KOLBATI-181370 format. One line per field, with one value per residue: residue in one letter; x, y, z of N, C-alpha, C in turn. Coordinates in pm, whole numbers, plus 32768, in hexadecimal, padded with zeros to 4 digits. Each point is the difference from the previous one (the first is absolute). Layout:
<nodes>
lummar	[A/...]
n_X	[X/...]
n_Y	[Y/...]
n_Z	[Z/...]
ca_X	[X/...]
ca_Y	[Y/...]
ca_Z	[Z/...]
c_X	[X/...]
c_Y	[Y/...]
c_Z	[Z/...]
</nodes>
This chain:
<nodes>
lummar	[M/N/A/D/Q/I/L/M/E/I/R/E/V/N/L/S/Y/L/M/L/A/Q/S/L/V/R/S/D/R/E/Q/A/L/F/R/L/G/L/S/E/A/A/A/N/M/L/A/I/L/T/P/A/Q/I/M/K/M/A/S/S/N/T/L/L/C/R/M/R/I/D/D/D/L/V/W/S/L/L/T/S/H/S/K/S/A/N/D/S/V/T/R/L/H/A/N/I/L/M/A/G/R/H/Q/E/A/A]
n_X	[401B/7F89/7FD0/7F8B/802F/8033/7F93/7FBE/8055/7FF4/7F80/8006/804C/7FB1/7F99/8032/8020/7F8F/7FC3/8049/7FF4/7F83/7FF1/8046/7FBB/7F95/802A/802D/7FFB/8079/7FD5/7F93/8049/8055/7FB4/7FB3/8076/7FD2/7FC5/803F/7FDF/801D/806F/800F/7FDD/804E/8055/7FC7/8006/7F80/7FC3/7FA9/8068/8032/7F89/7FF1/807A/7FEC/7F8E/806F/7FE9/8051/8060/8000/8027/8084/802B/805E/7FEF/8052/805A/803D/805D/7FA7/7FB8/8072/8023/7F86/800A/807A/800C/8070/8033/8058/8075/800F/7F9F/8033/8073/7FC7/7FB9/8070/803D/7F98/8006/8083/7FED/7F9F/8053/805F/7FA6/7FEA/8083/800D/7F97/803C]
n_Y	[2774/7FE5/805E/7FCD/7FF6/8078/8028/7FC0/8033/8073/7FE6/7FDB/8068/804D/7FBF/8005/807F/801A/7FB8/8037/807A/7FE4/7FCA/8063/8057/7FBA/7FF9/807A/801B/7FCA/7FA2/7FF8/800A/7FAB/7FA0/8011/8004/7F9A/804A/7FEC/807D/8024/7FB7/8032/8075/7FF3/7FCD/8060/803D/8013/7F9D/8012/8003/7F97/7FCA/8023/7FDA/7F91/8015/8026/807F/7FE2/800B/7F84/7FD3/8007/8051/7FA5/800A/8044/7FC3/805A/7FEC/7FE8/806B/8041/7FD1/8016/8071/7FE2/800D/8007/7FB9/804F/7FCD/8080/7FC9/7F8B/8035/8035/7F91/7FBE/8059/7FFB/7F7B/800E/805A/7FB2/7F99/8050/8025/7F7D/7FE9/8068/7FCE/7F8A]
n_Z	[3931/8031/8052/7FDC/7F85/800D/803F/7FA1/7FA8/8040/800B/7F81/7FE3/804B/7FCE/7F86/8015/803E/7FA2/7F9F/8032/801C/7F8B/7FCB/8049/7FE5/7F82/7FE6/807F/8008/7FAD/804A/806E/7FCA/7FCD/806B/8040/8047/805B/8071/801D/7F84/8009/8079/7FD0/7F95/8055/8046/7F89/8018/7FBF/8062/8053/7FC1/7FFA/807E/801D/7FBB/803F/803A/7FEA/8065/7FA8/8032/7F8D/8001/7FA0/800C/7F80/804E/7FB4/7FB8/805D/805F/7FD9/7FEE/8076/8030/7FBE/8026/7F7D/8043/7FA0/8036/801E/7FE3/7FB8/8022/7FDF/7F96/7FEE/8013/7FB7/7FAF/800B/7FF3/7F9F/7FCF/800F/7FD3/7FAA/7FEE/8006/7FAF/7FBE/800F]
ca_X	[7FD6/7FBB/8021/7FCE/8059/807E/7FE8/7FF3/8087/8049/7FCE/8035/808F/8008/7FE0/806E/8077/7FED/8003/808B/8051/7FE0/8034/8091/8023/7FE5/8053/808F/7FFD/8077/7FF3/7F95/8036/805E/7FC3/7F94/802A/7FA8/8038/7FD5/7F78/7FA3/7FFB/7FB0/7F73/7FD2/7FF8/7F8A/7F84/7F9C/7FD2/7FA5/8050/8045/7F9D/7FDF/8073/800F/7F97/8026/801C/808C/805C/8043/808D/8042/807C/8075/806C/7FEE/806C/8020/8060/7FB9/7FAC/8051/8034/7F95/7FC7/8069/7FD9/8076/7FF8/8087/8014/7FF4/7F73/7FE8/8049/7FB1/7F8A/8032/801E/7F80/7FCC/8052/7FD7/7F7B/800E/803B/7F96/7FAA/8047/7FFA/7F78/7FE9]
ca_Y	[7FC4/8065/8003/7F86/7F92/8015/7FDA/7F6E/7FCA/801A/7FA1/7F7B/8000/7FFC/7F79/7FA7/8023/7FD7/7F6D/7FD9/802B/7FAD/7F7A/8004/8016/7F85/7F90/8021/8089/804D/801D/8064/8081/802C/800E/8062/807B/8015/800E/7F95/8020/7FE3/7F6F/7FCC/801E/7FAF/7F73/7FE1/802F/7F9D/8019/8072/807A/8011/8030/808A/8054/7FFD/804E/808D/8037/8029/7F90/7FDF/7FE5/8070/7FE3/8018/802F/8091/8052/7FE9/7F93/7F80/7FF8/7FE2/7F78/7F9F/800A/7FE8/7F94/7FBC/7F6E/7FD1/7FBA/8064/8012/7FCA/8057/807B/7FE4/7FE9/8085/803F/7FBD/802A/8089/7FFF/7FBE/8063/805F/7FB8/8000/8088/8018/7FAE]
ca_Z	[807D/8050/808E/8042/7FDB/8048/808C/8004/7FEE/807D/8064/7FDC/8022/8092/802F/7FD8/804E/808C/8007/7FEA/8071/8073/7FE5/800E/808C/804B/7FD5/800B/8032/7FD8/7F71/7FF0/8028/7F98/7F7C/7FFE/8043/8073/8086/805C/802F/7F93/7FF1/8070/7FE6/7F8F/8026/8052/7FC2/7FD8/7F76/7FFD/800B/7F80/7F9F/8022/7FDB/7F6E/7FC0/8001/7F7C/8004/7FE8/807D/7FE9/7FBE/7FB9/8054/7FAB/8006/7FCB/7F73/7FF1/8005/7F88/7F8B/800D/7FE9/7F7A/7F9E/7FA6/7FC8/8000/801D/807F/806A/8023/8086/805D/800A/8054/8087/8034/8022/8077/8072/8022/803F/8082/8059/8027/805F/8080/8036/802F/8076]
c_X	[7FBE/8021/7FD1/8059/8085/7FF0/7FF2/8089/8053/7FD5/8032/8094/8011/7FE7/8070/807C/7FF2/8005/808E/8054/7FE5/8037/8098/802B/7FED/805E/8096/800D/8076/7FFB/7F96/8032/805A/7FBA/7F96/8025/7FAA/804F/7FD1/7F70/7F98/7FF1/7FAD/7F6B/7FC9/7FEB/7F7E/7F7C/7FA4/7FDA/7FA2/804C/804C/7FA0/7FDD/8072/800D/7F99/801B/801A/808E/8058/8054/8095/803F/807C/8074/8076/7FF5/807B/8027/8060/7FBB/7FA7/8054/803B/7F95/7FC7/8068/7FDB/8078/7FF0/8087/8004/7FF3/7F71/7FE4/8048/7FB1/7F88/802A/8020/7F81/7FC6/804C/7FD9/7F7A/8007/803D/7F9A/7FA0/8040/7FFB/7F77/7FE2/804D]
c_Y	[806E/7FEF/7F81/7F88/800A/7FD7/7F69/7FBD/8013/7F9D/7F72/7FF5/7FF8/7F74/7F9F/8018/7FD0/7F69/7FCB/8020/7FA9/7F73/7FFA/8011/7F80/7F8E/801A/8094/8054/8024/806A/808B/8038/801D/806C/8084/8022/8017/7F8A/8016/7FE0/7F6A/7FC1/8016/7FAA/7F6E/7FDF/8031/7F8B/8019/8078/8085/801C/8037/8093/805E/800A/8058/8097/8032/803A/7F85/7FE7/7FDF/8078/7FD0/8020/8033/8097/8051/7FD3/7F8B/7F78/7FEF/7FD9/7F74/7F98/8004/7FEE/7F87/7FB7/7F69/7FC3/7FB4/8062/8016/7FCC/8053/8081/7FEC/7FE8/8086/8048/7FC1/8029/808C/8002/7FBD/8060/8064/7FBF/8001/808B/801E/7FB4/8038]
c_Z	[8054/8095/8049/7FE2/804A/8092/800F/7FF4/807F/806A/7FE5/8021/8096/8035/7FDF/8055/8090/8010/7FEE/807A/807B/7FEF/8012/8091/8050/7FDA/8011/8021/7FCE/7F6B/7FE8/8025/7F93/7F7C/7FF7/8042/8077/807F/8054/802C/7F94/7FED/806F/7FE9/7F8E/8027/8048/7FC3/7FDD/7F6E/7FF5/8009/7F7E/7F98/801B/7FD8/7F69/7FBB/8002/7F72/7FF8/7FEE/807D/7FEF/7FBA/7FB8/805C/7FB0/7FF9/7FD9/7F74/7FEB/7FFE/7F86/7F86/8006/7FDD/7F73/7F92/7FAB/7FC4/800D/8023/8085/8075/802D/808C/806A/8016/805A/8091/8043/802A/807E/807D/802C/8048/8089/8065/8030/8063/808A/8040/803C/8081/8073]
</nodes>
């Protein structure tokens, strides 16, 4: 993949992310804050963006979304390939850890 293709992919991800985020904020603000890890200020800004503003932001060559999984425990919980009944407990544990980080950030 060359540099132009990578930039095109980043712009597509940006557009998809901004459209999803705005839609979630407008339809269910609390879920958007939790699921996307957004602050109140970011949610307020996303809610009022016009389509032209979204397109302008999406055209950036910088990825606008980020990975929220920033420690080994969460990575190992989410990538566990066990097929046992504990699988749902493991995913729940990872969600609780990420939700706690969202609360700390807010």
